[in-house]
C-alpha positions in Angstrom: 109.3 102.3 104.4 110.2 100.9 101.0 110.4 104.5 99.4 113.7 105.1 101.7 115.4 102.0 100.3 114.1 102.8 96.7 115.9 106.2 96.7 119.0 104.9 98.3 119.2 102.2 95.6 119.0 104.8 92.9 121.7 106.9 94.3 124.0 103.7 94.7 123.4 102.7 91.2 124.4 106.1 90.0 127.6 105.9 92.0 126.3 108.4 94.6 127.0 107.5 98.4 124.4 107.9 100.9 125.2 109.1 104.5 122.9 109.3 107.5 124.0 112.5 109.3 121.6 112.4 112.3 122.0 108.7 112.9 124.3 106.8 115.2 125.6 104.2 112.7 127.8 103.9 109.7 126.1 103.1 106.4 129.0 100.8 105.4 126.9 97.9 104.0 127.4 95.6 107.1 124.8 93.5 108.7 124.5 95.8 111.7 124.0 98.9 109.6 121.3 97.1 107.4 119.3 96.1 110.6 119.6 99.6 111.9 118.5 101.2 108.7 115.5 98.8 108.5 114.5 99.8 112.1 114.9 103.4 111.4 112.8 103.3 108.1 110.0 101.4 109.9 110.0 103.9 112.8 109.9 106.9 110.3 107.2 105.4 108.4 105.1 104.7 111.4 105.7 108.3 112.7 104.5 109.7 109.3 101.3 107.5 109.5 100.6 108.9 113.0 101.3 112.4 112.0 98.9 112.3 109.1 96.0 111.1 111.4 96.4 114.2 113.6 95.3 116.8 111.0 92.5 114.6 109.8 91.2 114.2 113.3 91.4 118.0 113.7 89.5 118.6 110.4 86.7 116.3 111.7 86.4 118.1 115.0 86.2 121.5 113.2 83.5 120.1 110.9 81.4 118.8 113.8 81.6 122.4 115.2 79.9 123.6 112.0 83.0 125.3 110.4 83.8 124.8 106.8 87.0 122.9 105.6 88.4 124.1 102.2 86.8 124.0 98.8 84.6 126.3 96.7 81.3 127.1 98.3 78.4 125.7 96.4 75.7 127.8 94.4 73.8 130.1 96.7 76.3 130.2 99.5 79.2 132.4 100.5 82.1 132.0 103.0 81.9 134.2 106.2 85.0 134.8 108.2 84.5 134.8 112.1 86.9 135.2 114.9 87.4 132.7 117.9 84.3 134.0 119.6 82.1 133.6 116.6 82.0 137.4 115.9 81.6 138.4 112.1 84.8 139.7 110.5 84.3 139.6 106.7 82.8 137.8 103.7 85.5 135.9 101.8 85.5 136.4 98.0 86.8 133.9 95.6 90.6 133.3 96.2 90.6 135.0 99.6 92.0 133.0 102.6 91.9 133.6 106.4 95.1 135.0 107.8 94.9 134.1 111.5 94.8 130.5 112.9 92.2 131.3 115.4 89.8 132.5 112.8 87.0 130.1 111.4 85.1 130.0 108.1 81.2 129.4 108.1 78.5 129.3 105.5 76.1 132.1 104.9 73.3 132.6 102.3 74.5 134.0 99.0 72.8 136.4 96.5 69.2 136.0 96.2 69.2 135.2 92.6 71.5 132.2 93.2 69.2 131.0 95.9 66.3 131.2 93.4 68.2 129.2 91.0 68.8 126.4 93.5 65.2 126.3 94.4 64.3 126.2 90.8 66.4 123.3 90.2 65.0 121.2 92.9 61.4 122.3 91.6 62.2 121.2 88.1 63.5 117.8 89.4 60.7 117.1 91.8 57.6 118.7 90.4 58.4 118.7 86.6 60.2 115.5 86.6 63.1 116.7 84.5 66.4 114.9 84.2 69.7 116.5 85.2 70.6 116.9 81.6 67.3 118.6 80.7 67.7 120.9 83.6 71.2 121.9 82.4 70.1 122.5 79.0 67.1 124.7 79.9 69.6 126.8 82.1 72.0 127.2 79.2 69.3 128.2 76.8 68.4 131.2 79.2 72.0 132.2 79.1 72.5 131.7 82.9 76.0 130.6 84.1 76.8 128.4 86.9 78.6 129.8 90.1 82.0 129.2 88.4 81.1 131.4 85.4 80.8 128.3 83.2 77.8 126.5 81.3 75.8 124.1 83.1 76.4 120.4 82.8 74.5 117.3 84.2 77.3 116.7 86.7 76.8 120.2 88.2 73.0 119.7 88.5 73.5 116.3 90.1 75.9 117.8 92.7 73.4 120.4 93.7 70.6 118.0 94.1 72.6 115.6 96.3 74.3 118.4 98.4 72.8 118.4 102.1 74.1 121.7 102.6 70.8 123.1 101.1 68.8 121.7 104.0 71.4 122.9 106.5 73.7 120.0 106.9 77.3 120.0 106.3 79.0 116.7 105.0 82.8 116.0 105.1 84.9 113.0 104.3 82.6 111.8 101.4 85.6 111.2 99.2 89.1 110.4 100.0 92.5 111.0 98.0 95.5 110.4 100.1 99.3 110.2 99.0 98.6 111.1 95.4 96.2 108.1 94.7 93.0 108.0 92.9 90.0 109.5 94.7 87.7 107.1 96.0 84.2 107.4 97.6 83.8 106.6 101.3 81.0 104.5 102.9 78.3 106.7 104.4 79.2 105.3 107.9 82.5 107.2 107.5 80.9 110.6 106.6 81.1 113.5 109.0 77.8 115.2 109.3 77.2 118.6 111.0 73.4 119.2 111.3 71.8 122.6 111.2 74.8 124.7 110.4 72.6 127.2 108.5 69.0 127.8 107.8 67.7 125.3 105.1 67.5 126.9 101.6 65.3 124.0 100.3 62.4 122.4 102.1 63.8 119.0 103.5 60.6 117.0 102.1 61.5 118.4 98.7 65.1 117.4 99.2 64.3 114.0 100.1 61.8 113.6 97.2 64.5 114.7 94.7 66.7 111.9 96.0 63.9 109.5 95.6 63.1 110.7 92.0 66.7 110.6 91.0 67.2 106.9 92.4 64.2 106.0 90.5 65.7 107.1 87.2 68.9 105.0 87.5 69.4 102.6 84.6 72.6 100.7 83.8 73.0 100.5 80.1 74.9 97.5 78.7 77.7 98.2 76.3 75.7 96.8 73.5 72.8 99.1 74.2 75.0 102.0 74.5 76.6 101.4 71.1 73.3 100.7 69.5 71.9 104.1 70.7 75.1 105.8 69.6 74.9 104.3 66.2 71.2 105.4 66.0 72.3 108.9 66.9 74.9 108.8 64.2 72.4 107.9 61.5 70.1 110.6 62.7 72.7 113.5 63.0 75.3 112.4 60.3 78.1 112.9 62.7 79.1 112.7 66.4 80.7 115.0 69.0 80.6 115.4 72.7 78.1 118.3 72.4 75.8 116.2 70.3 76.0 113.2 72.7 75.2 115.3 75.7 72.2 117.0 74.0 70.6 113.7 73.2 67.8 112.6 75.5 68.0 108.8 74.9 71.8 108.4 75.5 74.0 108.7 78.5 76.3 111.8 78.6 79.7 111.6 77.0 81.5 111.2 80.3 79.7 107.9 80.6 81.1 106.8 77.2 84.5 107.9 78.2 84.5 106.1 81.5 82.9 102.8 79.8 85.1 102.5 76.7 88.2 104.6 77.7 87.5 107.5 75.3 85.0 108.8 72.9 87.3 107.8 70.0 87.2 104.0 71.1 83.4 104.1 71.4 83.4 105.7 67.8 85.7 102.7 66.6 83.1 100.3 68.0 80.5 101.5 65.6 82.9 102.1 62.7 82.7 106.0 62.9 85.8 108.0 62.0 85.7 111.5 63.1 87.5 114.0 60.9 89.4 116.7 62.8 92.5 118.8 62.8 94.3 115.9 64.6 93.2 113.4 61.9 96.8 112.1 61.6 96.7 111.1 65.2 93.5 109.0 65.1 93.8 108.1 61.4 94.7 104.9 59.6 98.4 105.9 59.4 98.9 105.8 63.2 96.7 102.8 63.5 98.8 100.9 60.9 102.0 102.1 62.7 100.6 100.7 66.0 99.6 97.5 64.4 103.1 97.0 62.9 104.8 97.8 66.1 102.6 95.5 68.1 103.3 92.7 65.5 107.0 93.3 65.6 107.0 93.1 69.4 104.9 89.9 69.4 107.3 88.2 67.0 110.2 89.2 69.2 108.4 88.0 72.4 107.8 84.6 70.6 111.4 84.3 69.6 112.5 84.9 73.2 110.2 82.1 74.3 107.2 84.1 75.5 103.6 84.7 74.3 101.8 88.0 73.7 98.2 89.0 72.5 97.3 92.5 71.0 94.0 94.1 71.4 93.5 96.4 68.3 90.3 98.1 69.9 92.0 99.0 73.3 95.6 99.5 71.7 96.8 97.2 74.5 99.5 94.5 74.2 99.7 91.7 76.9 102.8 89.9 77.3 102.8 86.4 79.1 99.2 87.0 80.3 100.0 89.7 83.0 102.4 92.3 81.6 100.3 95.1 79.8 101.6 97.7 77.5 99.3 100.5 76.2 100.1 102.4 73.0 99.6 106.2 73.2 100.4 109.1 70.7 102.6 112.0 71.7 101.3 115.0 69.9 103.6 117.8 68.6 102.9 121.3 69.4 104.9 124.5 68.5 105.3 127.0 71.3 107.5 130.1 72.0 109.9 127.9 73.8 110.2 125.4 71.0 108.4 122.0 70.1 106.7 120.2 72.8 105.0 116.8 73.0 102.2 115.8 75.3 101.0 112.4 76.2 97.5 112.9 77.7 96.2 110.6 80.4 93.1 108.4 79.5 90.3 107.9 81.8 90.9 104.1 82.0 94.5 104.3 82.6 95.8 100.7 83.3 98.7 98.2 82.5 102.3 98.5 83.4 104.0 100.5 80.6 103.1 103.1 78.0 104.7 103.2 74.6 104.0 106.6 73.1 104.6 107.3 69.4 106.3 110.7 69.1 105.1 112.5 66.1 106.5 115.5 64.3 104.5 118.6 63.1 103.5 116.7 59.9 102.2 113.6 61.7 105.2 111.5 60.8 106.7 109.1 63.4 109.8 110.2 64.9 110.7 107.7 67.7 109.1 105.9 70.7 108.7 107.1 74.4 108.5 104.3 77.1 106.8 105.5 80.1 105.7 103.8 83.5 102.0 103.8 84.1 102.7 103.9 87.9 102.8 107.5 89.0 101.6 109.0 85.7 100.4 112.5 86.2 96.7 113.3 86.6 96.3 115.4 83.3 99.2 114.7 81.0 103.1 114.2 80.7 105.0 116.8 78.6 108.3 116.6 77.0 110.1 119.8 75.4 112.7 119.9 72.9 115.2 122.1 75.1 115.0 119.5 77.9 116.9 116.8 76.0 118.0 115.1 79.1 114.4 114.4 80.2 113.4 113.4 76.7 116.3 111.1 76.2 115.7 109.3 79.5 112.7 107.5 77.9 113.3 107.9 74.3 114.1 104.9 71.8 114.9 105.5 68.2 114.9 101.8 67.2 112.6 99.0 68.0 115.5 96.8 69.1 116.3 99.1 72.1 112.7 99.5 72.7 112.0 95.8 73.0 115.1 95.1 75.2 113.8 97.6 77.8 110.3 96.2 77.7 111.5 92.8 78.0 113.8 93.4 80.9 111.1 95.4 82.6 108.3 92.8 82.3 109.2 91.3 85.8 109.7 94.6 87.6 107.8 97.5 85.8 108.3 99.7 88.9 112.0 99.7 88.3 111.6 102.0 85.3 112.7 105.5 85.9 109.8 107.7 87.0 109.4 111.1 85.2 106.3 112.9 86.9 105.2 116.4 86.0 108.6 117.7 85.2 110.2 116.3 88.5 113.0 113.9 88.3 113.7 111.4 91.1 116.8 111.6 93.5 119.9 110.4 91.6 118.2 110.8 88.1 120.7 113.2 86.7 123.7 111.2 87.9 122.1 108.0 86.4 121.8 109.4 82.9 125.5 108.8 82.2 125.9 105.8 84.3 127.7 102.7 82.9 125.6 99.5 82.3 126.8 96.0 81.6 126.2 94.4 78.3 125.2 90.7 77.9 129.0 89.6 78.1 129.5 91.3 81.5 131.6 94.1 80.1 130.9 97.8 80.9 129.4 99.8 78.0 128.4 103.5 77.9 124.8 103.3 76.8 122.8 106.5 75.8 119.6 105.4 77.5 119.7 104.8 81.4 116.6 102.6 81.2 118.6 99.7 79.9 
């Protein structure tokens, strides 16, 4: 219900009036209209919550009947289309969808060679005691690709070994991702399991033994042990990369390092390794010094304003007054047919309140700063293009004075910062670009940046 008030506030700040055409009250700012709006918003939010439960309940019911609900079929299986009476209609290829609401999709065995690969994976895990990474490496050496046409990874092997569909059981609701939030794993008690939806491809006893074998291999490395093993690999190979780390038997995969330390670059920094690459100016000492100077300048201004701040050079994070966190990123420059573009990539450990992205030119020189909210950051990256100057100017700061003013004013309410999500602008954003704001003396001034 707060989302309704949020957008109405943005419109009013931009000088745009809001009228409720389907409601029986006047939005005149009176006490009666405020009470009516609060009731209407609460009722609408409650209606939305109830409405979202109905499709989920329907999905669970269909799953219990043995029908498939979305997603790509795993290796060794195909989707079969049946009518409302269970009669065969067609086999759905990749990208094909059913066209009648009464039709249903069920699993059926796929090509024989894929089924043999699945059985071979379970055999290598149970009887040959191979790890997931070892099985993936052996498959890649034979030139066999996975069902998506890509090389094998340990994560793909893990998903196959844990999937109960190979013993005839279909699981649903193992993970949840609602309202654009991060995916999270559900407790086993919340899983929806349909037993015996097809003939088992793997012997159930072999499947259970594979789960026992995998659980027995689990070992949680400490940060110190992971970095020590990474340093040993560096001394052995002379350099590090994602493929070298994934190929090492005594190391976790590169994805584990990214999740633990935020990125491979940060893990490299912990052991004193600097990787030479075509983006050397991005991770090199020039940008590191620029971030250090910028953080020092912000800290001095925070102290002058009566606050406190601490900078973590390893994580590139600045914490103001113990709770307000700013993370420093780099906006890389790319030349495309439509002009120059800058991308701010999402890190695996995205946290904090605001992001200060250093916008670079093609030569790696600092141009200006982009101030972005962490809340609502896209899943992959946030892009800015040279032709879309309005979107770029909405969060661009050419001088540190303006940057610090916006940071200091947002420290108590970071969610008030304008959201620019995946190329979409919030309601009232266009009108708010040229709005007037009050300066410190209370007079109206035309400021080029609406974030102030």
